[in-house]
C-alpha atoms as one frame of an Amber mdcrd trajectory, in Angstrom:
protein
  63.586 226.019-189.047  60.130 224.883-190.198  59.168 228.539-191.086  62.274
 228.746-193.309  61.284 225.476-194.940  57.778 226.600-195.785  58.999 230.011
-196.884  61.266 228.292-199.305  58.363 226.245-200.638  56.445 229.456-201.297
  59.377 231.189-202.836  60.181 228.320-205.260  56.597 227.211-205.793  56.937
 227.051-209.534  59.756 224.449-209.304  57.833 222.509-206.661  54.633 222.587
-208.732  56.421 221.111-211.699  57.744 218.295-209.498  54.281 217.679-208.035
  52.703 217.342-211.476  55.593 215.176-212.914  55.707 212.841-209.834  51.936
 212.915-209.627  51.531 211.654-213.141  54.072 208.817-212.496  52.242 207.830
-209.283  49.003 207.901-211.180  50.436 205.344-213.575  51.539 203.299-210.566
  47.938 203.410-209.327  46.677 202.338-212.756  49.181 199.415-212.740  47.432
 198.277-209.468  44.127 198.893-211.302  45.131 196.592-214.175  45.924 193.739
-211.730  42.660 194.487-209.991  40.920 194.461-213.390  42.063 190.908-214.005
  40.253 189.752-210.881  37.127 191.975-211.559  36.692 190.841-215.083  37.047
 187.170-214.159  34.436 187.691-211.322  32.011 189.537-213.638  32.297 186.911
-216.427  32.166 183.724-214.229  29.679 185.204-211.793  27.557 186.436-214.724
  26.790 182.860-215.771  24.658 182.491-212.727  25.894 179.021-211.740  26.897
 177.508-208.405  29.073 174.738-209.843  30.894 173.959-213.088  31.272 170.512
-214.482  34.416 170.101-216.689  36.456 167.198-218.152  38.791 165.970-215.430
  41.821 166.352-217.677  41.088 170.058-218.257  42.622 170.661-214.813  39.884
 173.141-213.932  40.469 175.403-216.899  37.708 176.649-219.082  40.356 178.097
-221.297  41.251 174.548-222.464  39.696 172.502-225.319  38.694 169.371-223.462
  35.168 168.237-224.517  32.593 165.655-223.552  29.224 164.502-225.043  26.186
 166.716-224.621  24.312 163.651-223.511  26.067 163.967-220.108  24.045 167.138
-219.381  20.917 165.057-218.814  22.748 162.773-216.453  24.066 165.730-214.521
  20.688 167.314-214.451  19.211 164.213-212.700  21.994 164.043-210.138  20.858
 164.557-206.539  21.307 168.141-205.464  20.930 169.691-208.935  17.948 171.872
-209.652  19.051 173.151-213.026  21.824 172.257-215.541  22.943 174.047-218.705
  25.626 173.121-221.366  28.313 175.551-222.515  30.751 175.650-225.408  33.630
 177.971-224.749  35.861 178.628-227.703  38.711 181.061-226.864  40.985 183.112
-229.136  38.583 183.194-232.127  39.202 185.670-234.967  36.215 187.813-235.768
  35.911 190.041-238.828  33.964 193.227-238.237  33.715 195.123-241.511  37.247
 195.613-242.814  38.747 194.935-239.340  39.615 191.715-237.438  39.998 191.208
-233.741  40.185 188.338-231.190  37.032 187.338-229.300  36.065 184.674-226.885
  33.024 182.685-228.052  30.493 181.465-225.518  27.917 179.031-226.909  24.882
 179.013-224.599  21.465 177.368-224.405  19.093 180.099-225.176  17.100 181.112
-222.119  19.230 179.003-219.779  22.198 179.729-217.494  24.953 181.594-219.347
  22.607 183.352-221.710  23.448 186.990-220.789  21.050 189.851-219.860  21.664
 192.478-222.523  22.209 196.181-221.771  20.943 197.186-225.292  19.109 195.478
-228.113  17.599 192.070-227.271  18.693 188.607-226.074  19.490 185.714-228.373
  16.416 184.162-229.920  17.792 181.895-232.654  20.623 180.734-234.853  22.878
 183.254-236.652  22.549 185.776-233.886  25.158 187.041-231.456  25.363 189.308
-228.369  28.614 191.126-227.961  30.505 192.768-225.218  30.717 196.485-225.899
  34.476 196.144-225.857  34.233 194.307-229.286  33.384 197.679-230.834  30.377
 196.319-232.826  26.983 197.939-232.679  23.635 196.265-232.473  22.466 195.266
-236.006  25.949 194.953-237.385  27.245 191.828-239.043  30.199 189.920-237.676
  32.002 186.847-239.082  33.754 184.317-236.880  35.627 181.780-238.846  33.359
 181.158-241.939  30.176 181.777-239.980  28.290 185.048-240.178  26.297 186.490
-237.214  24.058 189.506-236.756  24.644 191.288-233.470  21.210 191.590-231.774
  22.330 192.918-228.413  25.213 194.167-226.217  26.440 193.447-222.739  29.088
 195.188-220.635  31.748 193.807-218.371  31.996 190.467-220.160  35.691 189.965
-221.072  38.308 187.401-220.257  42.055 187.082-220.218  42.982 190.832-220.011
  40.085 192.442-221.800  39.289 190.191-224.742  35.549 190.618-225.406  33.138
 187.739-225.269  30.713 186.955-228.139  27.625 184.965-227.068  26.020 182.714
-229.633  23.539 179.840-229.502  24.825 176.461-228.428  24.152 174.888-231.785
  26.046 177.734-233.599  29.038 177.316-231.327  29.072 173.572-231.918  28.954
 174.184-235.644  31.820 176.662-235.378  34.024 174.458-233.093  33.037 170.867
-233.713  31.495 170.650-237.179  28.074 170.426-235.499  28.816 167.329-233.373
  26.997 167.408-229.954  29.899 168.196-227.770  30.283 170.607-224.916  33.224
 172.051-222.913  31.313 172.651-219.691  28.033 172.107-217.877  26.968 174.672
-215.250  24.474 173.858-212.512  22.299 175.341-209.875  22.848 173.101-206.857
  25.713 170.810-206.174  25.844 167.519-208.073  26.241 164.496-205.817  27.625
 162.447-208.716  28.764 163.160-212.322  29.716 160.825-215.190  33.183 159.241
-215.189  35.854 161.580-216.479  34.179 164.750-215.253  34.872 166.855-212.233
  32.867 169.446-210.254  34.306 172.835-209.529  33.214 175.996-207.694  33.091
 179.488-209.221  36.056 180.384-207.048  38.105 177.510-208.435  37.308 178.418
-212.023  38.349 182.157-211.313  41.574 181.103-209.683  42.522 178.928-212.539
  41.768 181.756-215.121  43.896 184.193-213.088  46.755 181.633-213.023  46.883
 182.071-216.760  47.726 185.703-216.244  50.416 185.275-213.512  53.135 186.338
-215.963  51.323 189.550-216.811  50.635 190.245-213.164  54.368 189.889-212.286
  55.395 192.223-215.071  52.833 194.880-214.115  53.951 194.714-210.451  57.621
 195.149-211.571  56.469 198.204-213.669  54.810 199.646-210.598  58.097 199.551
-208.684  59.843 201.273-211.632  57.163 204.076-211.415  57.896 204.610-207.794
  61.641 204.842-208.600  60.980 207.377-211.366  58.843 209.486-208.998  61.711
 209.411-206.497  64.142 210.548-209.070  61.951 213.478-210.092  61.678 214.684
-206.444  65.358 213.969-205.843  66.396 216.053-208.919  64.264 218.999-207.681
  65.692 218.764-204.102  69.300 218.620-205.374  68.854 221.763-207.543  67.017
 223.453-204.582  69.956 222.527-202.286  72.531 223.909-204.716  70.564 227.252
-204.706  70.295 227.250-200.933  73.939 226.494-200.014  74.324 229.997-198.594
  71.085 229.667-196.666  72.346 226.382-195.167  75.591 228.054-194.205  73.739
 230.942-192.402  71.609 228.433-190.495  74.594 226.471-189.462  76.340 229.673
-188.277  73.219 230.381-186.241  73.500 226.990-184.551  71.318 224.681-186.577
  72.405 221.034-186.575  72.914 218.803-189.529  69.945 216.706-188.434  67.726
 219.805-188.411  68.963 220.778-191.939  68.122 217.285-193.216  64.707 217.518
-191.508  64.059 220.637-193.524  64.893 218.864-196.786  62.939 215.735-195.820
  59.901 217.905-194.930  60.001 219.593-198.362  60.275 216.233-200.042  57.363
 214.713-198.084  55.154 217.707-198.735  55.888 217.513-202.461  55.303 213.768
-202.688  52.073 213.924-200.624  50.816 216.665-202.923  51.877 214.420-205.868
  50.015 211.495-204.347  46.830 213.585-203.948  47.152 214.756-207.545  47.627
 211.110-208.691  44.524 209.963-206.866  42.453 212.557-208.720  43.982 212.228
-212.225  44.066 208.489-212.178  40.198 208.500-212.339  40.408 210.080-215.689
  43.209 207.956-217.148  41.543 204.530-217.049  40.439 204.940-220.682  44.009
 204.674-221.767  43.642 200.826-221.468  41.379 198.391-223.380  41.059 196.036
-220.498  39.094 196.719-217.289  40.882 198.911-214.647  39.724 198.445-211.065
  41.998 200.279-208.629  41.594 198.508-205.331  40.902 200.654-202.195  44.077
 199.304-200.649  46.164 201.013-203.337  44.636 204.459-202.504  45.265 203.661
-198.823  48.992 202.790-199.257  49.817 205.485-201.780  50.359 208.213-199.054
  52.730 205.867-197.175  54.662 205.108-200.459  54.766 208.861-201.061  56.332
 209.470-197.725  58.919 206.751-198.312  59.674 208.184-201.777  60.098 211.673
-200.186  62.470 210.467-197.548  64.616 208.574-200.030  64.741 211.575-202.368
  65.851 213.876-199.625  69.000 211.751-199.086  70.317 212.956-202.534  70.530
 216.615-201.182  71.811 215.573-197.689  75.540 216.192-198.351  74.818 219.669
-199.846  72.854 220.618-196.768  75.032 219.222-194.007  78.315 219.942-195.710
  77.691 223.694-195.927  80.549 225.768-194.397  79.245 228.265-191.802  82.061
 230.639-192.861  80.303 230.930-196.292  77.550 232.856-194.579  80.034 235.795
-194.197  81.686 235.492-197.613  81.142 237.833-200.592
């Protein structure tokens, strides 16, 4: 029986190859869906971890979100810096969803106002770091080169350096400017900040402020993307169903072409279970080959998305199991054709 199964795979290899490629592309997209969800976590970790702080001090009514607009006086920075347990403190101004004009084009950016030379001031991958007012360091995803001019609101900046992997909220690039420039952009120059980051853990902070860990900040940012995560996970399930339909269509056509073969096998004493096993084996072989193809091709498809794509190792580990399940479900479509074959048809004209 197994020899007949593999002989049919060889005989109809073109049909099966088409199914492998079709289902493989769909499974690759399912992998990338997992990568998009993983990318949300990765970008948040890169951006928050890249600040280099151990704790974040925010306004208590911001509820742990740096994506909010709650502010407090910059004078609180000195109080926090003197708190027992703190070895270093730096103010930040985080202004999200800012419109930047780059030449004739506009795009959204997240603005981080940092104290030059202190925590939050990023290490550049090209160009040089911030050294004064009117300068900006941009994530490469902003699509602006070193030396270019960029305007945020009514304020012009010259991009002096670039960084990588500094995005927020599904791939929106970050633009780093000096603290004073960010205060001028967001608060009309008033000495206000949206966060203070520290090395060491503050024993006390001024009234109305709260201390949060990097992990708490990351969790709150990811909570803002919960709707997107749910939609992507639903799309992934649809991808699996589409892959199952591709393989099922192939097996159904194959079963129609093999009705006489099934009749001969039943006449020779093969059971319905054995015939189903033959179909199931074909389906599993096709879906496993599709899964292997998906694992390879997905590595080259990440560029289709603007946001970071980080496919977790668990997705690669579970894909073969998903493929086997898809194959078994697909084989059910052709079950009636295989088991319903009349042995007398083996001797017909």
